[in-house]
PDB file of N, CA, C and O in Angstrom:
ATOM      1  N   MET A   1      -6.072 -36.441 -39.634  1.00  0.00           N
ATOM      2  CA  MET A   1      -6.540 -36.926 -38.661  1.00  0.00           C
ATOM      3  C   MET A   1      -5.579 -38.353 -38.112  1.00  0.00           C
ATOM      4  O   MET A   1      -5.070 -39.196 -38.850  1.00  0.00           O
ATOM      5  N   HIS A   2      -5.534 -38.312 -36.848  1.00  0.00           N
ATOM      6  CA  HIS A   2      -5.065 -39.427 -36.492  1.00  0.00           C
ATOM      7  C   HIS A   2      -5.641 -40.853 -35.649  1.00  0.00           C
ATOM      8  O   HIS A   2      -6.080 -40.976 -34.505  1.00  0.00           O
ATOM      9  N   HIS A   3      -5.433 -41.814 -36.718  1.00  0.00           N
ATOM     10  CA  HIS A   3      -5.826 -43.042 -36.375  1.00  0.00           C
ATOM     11  C   HIS A   3      -5.115 -44.021 -35.341  1.00  0.00           C
ATOM     12  O   HIS A   3      -3.898 -43.994 -35.162  1.00  0.00           O
ATOM     13  N   ASN A   4      -6.059 -44.969 -34.613  1.00  0.00           N
ATOM     14  CA  ASN A   4      -4.709 -45.517 -33.595  1.00  0.00           C
ATOM     15  C   ASN A   4      -4.598 -46.783 -34.398  1.00  0.00           C
ATOM     16  O   ASN A   4      -5.688 -47.097 -34.875  1.00  0.00           O
ATOM     17  N   SER A   5      -3.290 -47.885 -34.794  1.00  0.00           N
ATOM     18  CA  SER A   5      -2.703 -48.410 -34.963  1.00  0.00           C
ATOM     19  C   SER A   5      -3.989 -50.055 -34.180  1.00  0.00           C
ATOM     20  O   SER A   5      -4.954 -49.837 -33.447  1.00  0.00           O
ATOM     21  N   GLU A   6      -3.514 -51.577 -34.683  1.00  0.00           N
ATOM     22  CA  GLU A   6      -4.318 -51.849 -34.180  1.00  0.00           C
ATOM     23  C   GLU A   6      -4.233 -52.607 -32.382  1.00  0.00           C
ATOM     24  O   GLU A   6      -5.062 -53.137 -31.642  1.00  0.00           O
ATOM     25  N   SER A   7      -2.391 -52.195 -32.258  1.00  0.00           N
ATOM     26  CA  SER A   7      -1.951 -52.625 -31.040  1.00  0.00           C
ATOM     27  C   SER A   7      -2.141 -51.329 -30.191  1.00  0.00           C
ATOM     28  O   SER A   7      -1.725 -51.414 -29.036  1.00  0.00           O
ATOM     29  N   GLU A   8      -2.592 -50.375 -30.495  1.00  0.00           N
ATOM     30  CA  GLU A   8      -2.985 -49.166 -29.067  1.00  0.00           C
ATOM     31  C   GLU A   8      -4.459 -49.229 -28.967  1.00  0.00           C
ATOM     32  O   GLU A   8      -5.223 -49.466 -29.902  1.00  0.00           O
ATOM     33  N   VAL A   9      -4.677 -49.069 -28.131  1.00  0.00           N
ATOM     34  CA  VAL A   9      -5.937 -48.849 -26.874  1.00  0.00           C
ATOM     35  C   VAL A   9      -6.153 -48.069 -26.575  1.00  0.00           C
ATOM     36  O   VAL A   9      -5.257 -47.573 -25.891  1.00  0.00           O
ATOM     37  N   SER A  10      -7.214 -47.343 -26.708  1.00  0.00           N
ATOM     38  CA  SER A  10      -7.856 -45.977 -25.939  1.00  0.00           C
ATOM     39  C   SER A  10      -7.961 -46.367 -24.819  1.00  0.00           C
ATOM     40  O   SER A  10      -8.181 -47.457 -24.292  1.00  0.00           O
ATOM     41  N   ALA A  11      -7.648 -44.603 -24.231  1.00  0.00           N
ATOM     42  CA  ALA A  11      -7.772 -45.079 -22.500  1.00  0.00           C
ATOM     43  C   ALA A  11      -8.870 -44.865 -22.046  1.00  0.00           C
ATOM     44  O   ALA A  11      -8.866 -44.895 -20.815  1.00  0.00           O
ATOM     45  N   ASN A  12     -10.455 -44.522 -22.784  1.00  0.00           N
ATOM     46  CA  ASN A  12     -11.425 -44.676 -22.583  1.00  0.00           C
ATOM     47  C   ASN A  12     -12.722 -45.825 -22.907  1.00  0.00           C
ATOM     48  O   ASN A  12     -13.875 -45.978 -22.502  1.00  0.00           O
ATOM     49  N   ALA A  13     -11.616 -46.655 -24.076  1.00  0.00           N
ATOM     50  CA  ALA A  13     -12.019 -47.984 -24.686  1.00  0.00           C
ATOM     51  C   ALA A  13     -12.040 -49.442 -24.080  1.00  0.00           C
ATOM     52  O   ALA A  13     -11.019 -49.872 -23.545  1.00  0.00           O
ATOM     53  N   PRO A  14     -12.970 -50.067 -24.140  1.00  0.00           N
ATOM     54  CA  PRO A  14     -12.724 -51.498 -22.673  1.00  0.00           C
ATOM     55  C   PRO A  14     -11.210 -52.492 -24.236  1.00  0.00           C
ATOM     56  O   PRO A  14     -10.928 -52.381 -25.429  1.00  0.00           O
ATOM     57  N   ALA A  15     -10.947 -52.996 -23.490  1.00  0.00           N
ATOM     58  CA  ALA A  15     -10.400 -53.750 -24.593  1.00  0.00           C
ATOM     59  C   ALA A  15     -11.188 -54.509 -25.703  1.00  0.00           C
ATOM     60  O   ALA A  15     -10.963 -54.384 -26.907  1.00  0.00           O
ATOM     61  N   LYS A  16     -12.162 -55.331 -25.134  1.00  0.00           N
ATOM     62  CA  LYS A  16     -12.565 -56.396 -25.832  1.00  0.00           C
ATOM     63  C   LYS A  16     -14.319 -55.674 -24.978  1.00  0.00           C
ATOM     64  O   LYS A  16     -14.871 -55.732 -23.878  1.00  0.00           O
ATOM     65  N   ILE A  17     -14.631 -54.931 -26.618  1.00  0.00           N
ATOM     66  CA  ILE A  17     -16.133 -55.231 -26.326  1.00  0.00           C
ATOM     67  C   ILE A  17     -16.992 -55.890 -26.394  1.00  0.00           C
ATOM     68  O   ILE A  17     -17.051 -56.435 -27.497  1.00  0.00           O
ATOM     69  N   LEU A  18     -18.068 -56.257 -25.474  1.00  0.00           N
ATOM     70  CA  LEU A  18     -19.259 -57.071 -25.301  1.00  0.00           C
ATOM     71  C   LEU A  18     -20.187 -57.037 -25.527  1.00  0.00           C
ATOM     72  O   LEU A  18     -20.672 -56.177 -24.792  1.00  0.00           O
ATOM     73  N   ARG A  19     -21.380 -57.682 -26.518  1.00  0.00           N
ATOM     74  CA  ARG A  19     -22.586 -57.087 -26.833  1.00  0.00           C
ATOM     75  C   ARG A  19     -23.838 -57.655 -25.657  1.00  0.00           C
ATOM     76  O   ARG A  19     -24.527 -58.665 -25.514  1.00  0.00           O
ATOM     77  N   VAL A  20     -23.678 -56.590 -25.090  1.00  0.00           N
ATOM     78  CA  VAL A  20     -25.327 -56.755 -24.285  1.00  0.00           C
ATOM     79  C   VAL A  20     -26.936 -57.431 -24.435  1.00  0.00           C
ATOM     80  O   VAL A  20     -27.981 -56.994 -24.917  1.00  0.00           O
ATOM     81  N   PRO A  21     -26.696 -58.238 -24.013  1.00  0.00           N
ATOM     82  CA  PRO A  21     -27.951 -58.998 -24.992  1.00  0.00           C
ATOM     83  C   PRO A  21     -29.014 -57.776 -24.073  1.00  0.00           C
ATOM     84  O   PRO A  21     -28.994 -57.261 -22.955  1.00  0.00           O
ATOM     85  N   ASN A  22     -29.916 -57.707 -25.338  1.00  0.00           N
ATOM     86  CA  ASN A  22     -31.167 -56.966 -25.306  1.00  0.00           C
ATOM     87  C   ASN A  22     -32.411 -57.346 -25.562  1.00  0.00           C
ATOM     88  O   ASN A  22     -32.751 -56.782 -26.602  1.00  0.00           O
ATOM     89  N   LYS A  23     -33.490 -58.185 -25.042  1.00  0.00           N
ATOM     90  CA  LYS A  23     -34.269 -59.478 -25.456  1.00  0.00           C
ATOM     91  C   LYS A  23     -36.038 -58.207 -24.961  1.00  0.00           C
ATOM     92  O   LYS A  23     -36.180 -57.731 -23.834  1.00  0.00           O
ATOM     93  N   PRO A  24     -36.788 -58.036 -25.818  1.00  0.00           N
ATOM     94  CA  PRO A  24     -37.047 -58.113 -27.098  1.00  0.00           C
ATOM     95  C   PRO A  24     -36.417 -56.575 -27.918  1.00  0.00           C
ATOM     96  O   PRO A  24     -36.994 -55.904 -28.774  1.00  0.00           O
ATOM     97  N   LYS A  25     -35.148 -56.367 -27.336  1.00  0.00           N
ATOM     98  CA  LYS A  25     -34.703 -55.403 -28.338  1.00  0.00           C
ATOM     99  C   LYS A  25     -35.564 -54.125 -28.276  1.00  0.00           C
ATOM    100  O   LYS A  25     -36.176 -53.536 -29.168  1.00  0.00           O
ATOM    101  N   THR A  26     -35.425 -53.858 -26.902  1.00  0.00           N
ATOM    102  CA  THR A  26     -36.523 -52.544 -26.221  1.00  0.00           C
ATOM    103  C   THR A  26     -35.395 -51.073 -26.748  1.00  0.00           C
ATOM    104  O   THR A  26     -34.211 -51.036 -26.413  1.00  0.00           O
ATOM    105  N   PRO A  27     -35.945 -50.169 -27.446  1.00  0.00           N
ATOM    106  CA  PRO A  27     -34.796 -49.025 -27.438  1.00  0.00           C
ATOM    107  C   PRO A  27     -34.635 -48.681 -25.520  1.00  0.00           C
ATOM    108  O   PRO A  27     -35.401 -48.895 -24.581  1.00  0.00           O
ATOM    109  N   ASN A  28     -33.600 -48.223 -25.593  1.00  0.00           N
ATOM    110  CA  ASN A  28     -32.871 -47.174 -24.332  1.00  0.00           C
ATOM    111  C   ASN A  28     -33.803 -46.068 -24.305  1.00  0.00           C
ATOM    112  O   ASN A  28     -34.108 -45.426 -25.310  1.00  0.00           O
ATOM    113  N   ARG A  29     -34.320 -45.818 -22.960  1.00  0.00           N
ATOM    114  CA  ARG A  29     -34.245 -44.295 -22.906  1.00  0.00           C
ATOM    115  C   ARG A  29     -33.120 -43.323 -21.243  1.00  0.00           C
ATOM    116  O   ARG A  29     -32.288 -43.780 -20.459  1.00  0.00           O
ATOM    117  N   VAL A  30     -33.568 -42.287 -21.368  1.00  0.00           N
ATOM    118  CA  VAL A  30     -32.729 -41.885 -20.845  1.00  0.00           C
ATOM    119  C   VAL A  30     -33.202 -40.477 -19.897  1.00  0.00           C
ATOM    120  O   VAL A  30     -33.467 -39.376 -20.378  1.00  0.00           O
ATOM    121  N   ILE A  31     -33.222 -40.765 -18.740  1.00  0.00           N
ATOM    122  CA  ILE A  31     -33.760 -40.114 -17.473  1.00  0.00           C
ATOM    123  C   ILE A  31     -32.909 -39.127 -17.073  1.00  0.00           C
ATOM    124  O   ILE A  31     -31.752 -39.232 -17.480  1.00  0.00           O
ATOM    125  N   ARG A  32     -33.245 -37.974 -16.219  1.00  0.00           N
ATOM    126  CA  ARG A  32     -32.486 -37.477 -15.374  1.00  0.00           C
ATOM    127  C   ARG A  32     -32.676 -37.849 -13.747  1.00  0.00           C
ATOM    128  O   ARG A  32     -33.673 -37.860 -13.024  1.00  0.00           O
ATOM    129  N   VAL A  33     -31.637 -38.069 -13.570  1.00  0.00           N
ATOM    130  CA  VAL A  33     -31.887 -38.328 -11.999  1.00  0.00           C
ATOM    131  C   VAL A  33     -30.412 -38.457 -11.073  1.00  0.00           C
ATOM    132  O   VAL A  33     -29.312 -38.985 -11.236  1.00  0.00           O
ATOM    133  N   ASP A  34     -31.206 -37.509  -9.837  1.00  0.00           N
ATOM    134  CA  ASP A  34     -29.824 -37.184  -9.288  1.00  0.00           C
ATOM    135  C   ASP A  34     -29.161 -38.642  -8.623  1.00  0.00           C
ATOM    136  O   ASP A  34     -29.604 -39.782  -8.486  1.00  0.00           O
ATOM    137  N   ASP A  35     -27.930 -38.004  -8.309  1.00  0.00           N
ATOM    138  CA  ASP A  35     -26.751 -39.329  -7.887  1.00  0.00           C
ATOM    139  C   ASP A  35     -27.269 -39.612  -6.992  1.00  0.00           C
ATOM    140  O   ASP A  35     -27.759 -40.740  -7.052  1.00  0.00           O
ATOM    141  N   ASP A  36     -27.451 -38.966  -5.890  1.00  0.00           N
ATOM    142  CA  ASP A  36     -27.680 -39.923  -4.479  1.00  0.00           C
ATOM    143  C   ASP A  36     -29.064 -40.936  -4.975  1.00  0.00           C
ATOM    144  O   ASP A  36     -29.181 -42.162  -4.961  1.00  0.00           O
ATOM    145  N   LEU A  37     -29.605 -40.324  -5.218  1.00  0.00           N
ATOM    146  CA  LEU A  37     -30.847 -41.056  -5.559  1.00  0.00           C
ATOM    147  C   LEU A  37     -31.426 -42.374  -6.464  1.00  0.00           C
ATOM    148  O   LEU A  37     -32.568 -42.831  -6.447  1.00  0.00           O
ATOM    149  N   TRP A  38     -30.133 -42.881  -7.345  1.00  0.00           N
ATOM    150  CA  TRP A  38     -30.266 -42.961  -8.033  1.00  0.00           C
ATOM    151  C   TRP A  38     -29.087 -44.018  -7.589  1.00  0.00           C
ATOM    152  O   TRP A  38     -28.845 -45.074  -8.173  1.00  0.00           O
ATOM    153  N   ARG A  39     -28.565 -43.627  -6.704  1.00  0.00           N
ATOM    154  CA  ARG A  39     -27.415 -44.454  -5.908  1.00  0.00           C
ATOM    155  C   ARG A  39     -28.391 -45.296  -5.229  1.00  0.00           C
ATOM    156  O   ARG A  39     -28.618 -46.400  -5.723  1.00  0.00           O
ATOM    157  N   ASP A  40     -29.134 -44.864  -3.944  1.00  0.00           N
ATOM    158  CA  ASP A  40     -30.106 -45.836  -3.057  1.00  0.00           C
ATOM    159  C   ASP A  40     -31.774 -46.267  -3.504  1.00  0.00           C
ATOM    160  O   ASP A  40     -32.836 -46.368  -2.890  1.00  0.00           O
ATOM    161  N   TYR A  41     -31.410 -46.413  -4.654  1.00  0.00           N
ATOM    162  CA  TYR A  41     -32.567 -46.914  -5.943  1.00  0.00           C
ATOM    163  C   TYR A  41     -32.419 -47.865  -6.124  1.00  0.00           C
ATOM    164  O   TYR A  41     -33.262 -48.747  -6.284  1.00  0.00           O
ATOM    165  N   GLY A  42     -30.730 -47.959  -6.157  1.00  0.00           N
ATOM    166  CA  GLY A  42     -29.901 -49.193  -6.845  1.00  0.00           C
ATOM    167  C   GLY A  42     -30.189 -50.199  -5.793  1.00  0.00           C
ATOM    168  O   GLY A  42     -30.712 -51.313  -5.821  1.00  0.00           O
ATOM    169  N   GLU A  43     -29.497 -49.184  -4.507  1.00  0.00           N
ATOM    170  CA  GLU A  43     -29.892 -50.559  -3.302  1.00  0.00           C
ATOM    171  C   GLU A  43     -31.001 -50.991  -2.823  1.00  0.00           C
ATOM    172  O   GLU A  43     -30.993 -52.051  -2.197  1.00  0.00           O
ATOM    173  N   ALA A  44     -32.045 -50.363  -2.984  1.00  0.00           N
ATOM    174  CA  ALA A  44     -33.024 -50.809  -2.901  1.00  0.00           C
ATOM    175  C   ALA A  44     -33.789 -51.970  -3.614  1.00  0.00           C
ATOM    176  O   ALA A  44     -34.631 -52.788  -3.242  1.00  0.00           O
ATOM    177  N   CYS A  45     -33.233 -51.739  -4.639  1.00  0.00           N
ATOM    178  CA  CYS A  45     -34.291 -52.958  -5.740  1.00  0.00           C
ATOM    179  C   CYS A  45     -32.950 -53.834  -5.531  1.00  0.00           C
ATOM    180  O   CYS A  45     -33.296 -54.917  -6.003  1.00  0.00           O
ATOM    181  N   GLU A  46     -31.633 -53.980  -5.098  1.00  0.00           N
ATOM    182  CA  GLU A  46     -30.407 -55.192  -5.209  1.00  0.00           C
ATOM    183  C   GLU A  46     -31.383 -56.091  -3.977  1.00  0.00           C
ATOM    184  O   GLU A  46     -31.726 -57.272  -3.912  1.00  0.00           O
ATOM    185  N   ALA A  47     -31.613 -54.930  -3.104  1.00  0.00           N
ATOM    186  CA  ALA A  47     -32.228 -55.692  -2.024  1.00  0.00           C
ATOM    187  C   ALA A  47     -33.549 -56.643  -2.076  1.00  0.00           C
ATOM    188  O   ALA A  47     -33.520 -57.618  -1.325  1.00  0.00           O
ATOM    189  N   GLU A  48     -34.308 -56.523  -2.608  1.00  0.00           N
ATOM    190  CA  GLU A  48     -35.387 -56.809  -3.656  1.00  0.00           C
ATOM    191  C   GLU A  48     -34.892 -57.756  -4.344  1.00  0.00           C
ATOM    192  O   GLU A  48     -35.605 -58.759  -4.350  1.00  0.00           O
ATOM    193  N   GLY A  49     -33.971 -57.827  -4.914  1.00  0.00           N
ATOM    194  CA  GLY A  49     -33.474 -58.522  -5.833  1.00  0.00           C
ATOM    195  C   GLY A  49     -33.946 -58.317  -7.600  1.00  0.00           C
ATOM    196  O   GLY A  49     -34.315 -59.122  -8.455  1.00  0.00           O
ATOM    197  N   THR A  50     -33.785 -57.278  -7.601  1.00  0.00           N
ATOM    198  CA  THR A  50     -34.551 -56.873  -9.036  1.00  0.00           C
ATOM    199  C   THR A  50     -33.670 -55.977  -9.120  1.00  0.00           C
ATOM    200  O   THR A  50     -33.060 -55.438  -8.196  1.00  0.00           O
ATOM    201  N   SER A  51     -33.549 -55.720 -10.738  1.00  0.00           N
ATOM    202  CA  SER A  51     -32.940 -54.691 -11.339  1.00  0.00           C
ATOM    203  C   SER A  51     -33.808 -53.074 -11.093  1.00  0.00           C
ATOM    204  O   SER A  51     -34.896 -52.693 -10.662  1.00  0.00           O
ATOM    205  N   LYS A  52     -32.752 -52.566 -11.576  1.00  0.00           N
ATOM    206  CA  LYS A  52     -33.651 -50.992 -11.701  1.00  0.00           C
ATOM    207  C   LYS A  52     -34.154 -50.843 -12.892  1.00  0.00           C
ATOM    208  O   LYS A  52     -34.845 -49.868 -13.186  1.00  0.00           O
ATOM    209  N   SER A  53     -33.884 -51.731 -13.654  1.00  0.00           N
ATOM    210  CA  SER A  53     -34.621 -51.021 -15.087  1.00  0.00           C
ATOM    211  C   SER A  53     -36.304 -52.280 -14.846  1.00  0.00           C
ATOM    212  O   SER A  53     -37.450 -51.841 -14.944  1.00  0.00           O
ATOM    213  N   ASP A  54     -36.066 -53.364 -14.626  1.00  0.00           N
ATOM    214  CA  ASP A  54     -37.060 -54.536 -14.024  1.00  0.00           C
ATOM    215  C   ASP A  54     -38.087 -53.795 -13.265  1.00  0.00           C
ATOM    216  O   ASP A  54     -39.206 -54.075 -13.694  1.00  0.00           O
ATOM    217  N   ASP A  55     -38.115 -52.638 -11.933  1.00  0.00           N
ATOM    218  CA  ASP A  55     -38.534 -52.367 -10.807  1.00  0.00           C
ATOM    219  C   ASP A  55     -39.231 -50.693 -11.537  1.00  0.00           C
ATOM    220  O   ASP A  55     -40.282 -50.180 -11.153  1.00  0.00           O
ATOM    221  N   LEU A  56     -38.491 -50.230 -12.414  1.00  0.00           N
ATOM    222  CA  LEU A  56     -38.808 -48.644 -13.124  1.00  0.00           C
ATOM    223  C   LEU A  56     -40.245 -49.568 -14.493  1.00  0.00           C
ATOM    224  O   LEU A  56     -41.416 -49.198 -14.576  1.00  0.00           O
ATOM    225  N   ARG A  57     -39.723 -50.523 -15.182  1.00  0.00           N
ATOM    226  CA  ARG A  57     -40.934 -50.838 -16.320  1.00  0.00           C
ATOM    227  C   ARG A  57     -42.554 -51.415 -15.257  1.00  0.00           C
ATOM    228  O   ARG A  57     -43.730 -51.112 -15.460  1.00  0.00           O
ATOM    229  N   ALA A  58     -41.871 -52.433 -14.002  1.00  0.00           N
ATOM    230  CA  ALA A  58     -43.110 -52.427 -13.266  1.00  0.00           C
ATOM    231  C   ALA A  58     -44.483 -51.068 -12.745  1.00  0.00           C
ATOM    232  O   ALA A  58     -45.615 -50.824 -12.328  1.00  0.00           O
ATOM    233  N   HIS A  59     -43.703 -50.782 -13.026  1.00  0.00           N
ATOM    234  CA  HIS A  59     -43.974 -49.590 -11.720  1.00  0.00           C
ATOM    235  C   HIS A  59     -44.705 -48.635 -12.660  1.00  0.00           C
ATOM    236  O   HIS A  59     -45.559 -47.921 -12.133  1.00  0.00           O
ATOM    237  N   MET A  60     -44.464 -48.493 -14.205  1.00  0.00           N
ATOM    238  CA  MET A  60     -44.759 -48.253 -15.135  1.00  0.00           C
ATOM    239  C   MET A  60     -46.282 -48.843 -15.829  1.00  0.00           C
ATOM    240  O   MET A  60     -47.289 -48.321 -16.307  1.00  0.00           O
ATOM    241  N   ALA A  61     -45.895 -49.932 -15.625  1.00  0.00           N
ATOM    242  CA  ALA A  61     -47.181 -51.154 -16.005  1.00  0.00           C
ATOM    243  C   ALA A  61     -48.403 -50.663 -14.929  1.00  0.00           C
ATOM    244  O   ALA A  61     -49.479 -50.231 -15.342  1.00  0.00           O
ATOM    245  N   ARG A  62     -48.130 -50.773 -13.729  1.00  0.00           N
ATOM    246  CA  ARG A  62     -49.056 -50.526 -12.546  1.00  0.00           C
ATOM    247  C   ARG A  62     -49.412 -49.318 -12.809  1.00  0.00           C
ATOM    248  O   ARG A  62     -50.618 -49.207 -12.590  1.00  0.00           O
ATOM    249  N   LYS A  63     -48.811 -48.065 -13.284  1.00  0.00           N
ATOM    250  CA  LYS A  63     -49.627 -46.633 -13.703  1.00  0.00           C
ATOM    251  C   LYS A  63     -50.644 -46.493 -14.683  1.00  0.00           C
ATOM    252  O   LYS A  63     -51.737 -45.930 -14.760  1.00  0.00           O
ATOM    253  N   VAL A  64     -49.658 -47.443 -15.663  1.00  0.00           N
ATOM    254  CA  VAL A  64     -50.837 -47.229 -16.984  1.00  0.00           C
ATOM    255  C   VAL A  64     -52.214 -48.308 -16.687  1.00  0.00           C
ATOM    256  O   VAL A  64     -53.295 -47.721 -16.725  1.00  0.00           O
ATOM    257  N   ARG A  65     -52.257 -49.300 -16.497  1.00  0.00           N
ATOM    258  CA  ARG A  65     -53.114 -50.038 -15.483  1.00  0.00           C
ATOM    259  C   ARG A  65     -54.087 -49.047 -14.918  1.00  0.00           C
ATOM    260  O   ARG A  65     -55.267 -49.084 -15.269  1.00  0.00           O
ATOM    261  N   ALA A  66     -53.578 -48.034 -13.933  1.00  0.00           N
ATOM    262  CA  ALA A  66     -54.713 -47.442 -13.035  1.00  0.00           C
ATOM    263  C   ALA A  66     -55.461 -46.127 -13.896  1.00  0.00           C
ATOM    264  O   ALA A  66     -56.522 -45.507 -13.815  1.00  0.00           O
ATOM    265  N   TYR A  67     -54.161 -46.106 -14.815  1.00  0.00           N
ATOM    266  CA  TYR A  67     -55.022 -44.875 -15.837  1.00  0.00           C
ATOM    267  C   TYR A  67     -56.194 -44.960 -16.820  1.00  0.00           C
ATOM    268  O   TYR A  67     -57.118 -44.244 -17.206  1.00  0.00           O
ATOM    269  N   LYS A  68     -55.498 -46.704 -17.126  1.00  0.00           N
ATOM    270  CA  LYS A  68     -56.810 -47.444 -17.926  1.00  0.00           C
ATOM    271  C   LYS A  68     -57.869 -47.245 -17.174  1.00  0.00           C
ATOM    272  O   LYS A  68     -58.821 -46.539 -17.508  1.00  0.00           O
ATOM    273  N   ARG A  69     -57.749 -47.967 -15.925  1.00  0.00           N
ATOM    274  CA  ARG A  69     -59.323 -47.795 -15.278  1.00  0.00           C
ATOM    275  C   ARG A  69     -59.951 -47.171 -15.241  1.00  0.00           C
ATOM    276  O   ARG A  69     -61.116 -47.385 -15.573  1.00  0.00           O
ATOM    277  N   ARG A  70     -59.359 -45.655 -14.662  1.00  0.00           N
ATOM    278  CA  ARG A  70     -59.470 -44.540 -14.500  1.00  0.00           C
ATOM    279  C   ARG A  70     -60.464 -44.086 -15.633  1.00  0.00           C
ATOM    280  O   ARG A  70     -61.664 -43.954 -15.395  1.00  0.00           O
ATOM    281  N   GLN A  71     -59.970 -43.875 -16.753  1.00  0.00           N
ATOM    282  CA  GLN A  71     -60.681 -43.894 -18.083  1.00  0.00           C
ATOM    283  C   GLN A  71     -61.597 -44.674 -18.703  1.00  0.00           C
ATOM    284  O   GLN A  71     -62.174 -44.163 -19.663  1.00  0.00           O
ATOM    285  N   GLN A  72     -61.928 -45.988 -18.340  1.00  0.00           N
ATOM    286  CA  GLN A  72     -63.142 -46.929 -18.531  1.00  0.00           C
ATOM    287  C   GLN A  72     -64.402 -46.367 -17.601  1.00  0.00           C
ATOM    288  O   GLN A  72     -65.583 -46.671 -17.769  1.00  0.00           O
ATOM    289  N   ARG A  73     -63.916 -45.550 -16.665  1.00  0.00           N
ATOM    290  CA  ARG A  73     -64.610 -45.434 -15.289  1.00  0.00           C
ATOM    291  C   ARG A  73     -65.313 -44.219 -15.788  1.00  0.00           C
ATOM    292  O   ARG A  73     -66.529 -44.033 -15.834  1.00  0.00           O
ATOM    293  N   THR A  74     -63.929 -43.076 -16.315  1.00  0.00           N
ATOM    294  CA  THR A  74     -65.055 -42.226 -17.204  1.00  0.00           C
ATOM    295  C   THR A  74     -65.651 -42.314 -18.347  1.00  0.00           C
ATOM    296  O   THR A  74     -66.584 -41.561 -18.625  1.00  0.00           O
ATOM    297  N   VAL A  75     -65.223 -43.201 -19.140  1.00  0.00           N
ATOM    298  CA  VAL A  75     -66.130 -43.274 -19.813  1.00  0.00           C
ATOM    299  C   VAL A  75     -67.799 -44.180 -19.977  1.00  0.00           C
ATOM    300  O   VAL A  75     -68.713 -44.152 -20.801  1.00  0.00           O
ATOM    301  N   GLY A  76     -67.508 -44.975 -18.614  1.00  0.00           N
ATOM    302  CA  GLY A  76     -68.522 -45.366 -18.909  1.00  0.00           C
ATOM    303  C   GLY A  76     -69.477 -44.791 -17.712  1.00  0.00           C
ATOM    304  O   GLY A  76     -70.406 -45.387 -17.167  1.00  0.00           O
ATOM    305  N   ASP A  77     -69.131 -43.839 -17.527  1.00  0.00           N
ATOM    306  CA  ASP A  77     -69.949 -43.054 -16.360  1.00  0.00           C
ATOM    307  C   ASP A  77     -70.944 -41.746 -17.077  1.00  0.00           C
ATOM    308  O   ASP A  77     -71.871 -41.086 -16.607  1.00  0.00           O
ATOM    309  N   THR A  78     -70.142 -41.738 -18.662  1.00  0.00           N
ATOM    310  CA  THR A  78     -70.984 -40.674 -19.694  1.00  0.00           C
ATOM    311  C   THR A  78     -71.684 -41.580 -20.661  1.00  0.00           C
ATOM    312  O   THR A  78     -72.235 -41.014 -21.605  1.00  0.00           O
ATOM    313  N   ASP A  79     -71.775 -43.152 -20.583  1.00  0.00           N
ATOM    314  CA  ASP A  79     -72.593 -43.978 -21.522  1.00  0.00           C
ATOM    315  C   ASP A  79     -73.930 -43.994 -20.846  1.00  0.00           C
ATOM    316  O   ASP A  79     -74.908 -44.431 -21.451  1.00  0.00           O
ATOM    317  N   GLU A  80     -74.043 -43.423 -19.310  1.00  0.00           N
ATOM    318  CA  GLU A  80     -75.420 -43.913 -18.712  1.00  0.00           C
ATOM    319  C   GLU A  80     -76.271 -42.957 -18.971  1.00  0.00           C
ATOM    320  O   GLU A  80     -77.445 -43.064 -18.616  1.00  0.00           O
TER     321      GLU A  80
END
C-alpha cells in the first residue's frame, strides 16, 4: 500500500479539514432527491432566508404535530 508523505496532498481532499459545528450533534440523514428539485429547493429556501435543513426540520415537525392531533382525535372518539 502506498502512503502519501506529509508534503503530498490528495487531489480530492482539502488542504485543511474544518470541523463543521453540529449542535446538538444530531445524526446526518440521507435522502434521495432529483438534482433539479434539490437545486430549486435550495434557491427557494435561500430566498426565504432559511437553510434546506432548517426548512425540512420545520416541515417534519408540522407533519408530526398534525399526525399526533389526528391520533388524539381518534383516541378521543373511541373513549366515548
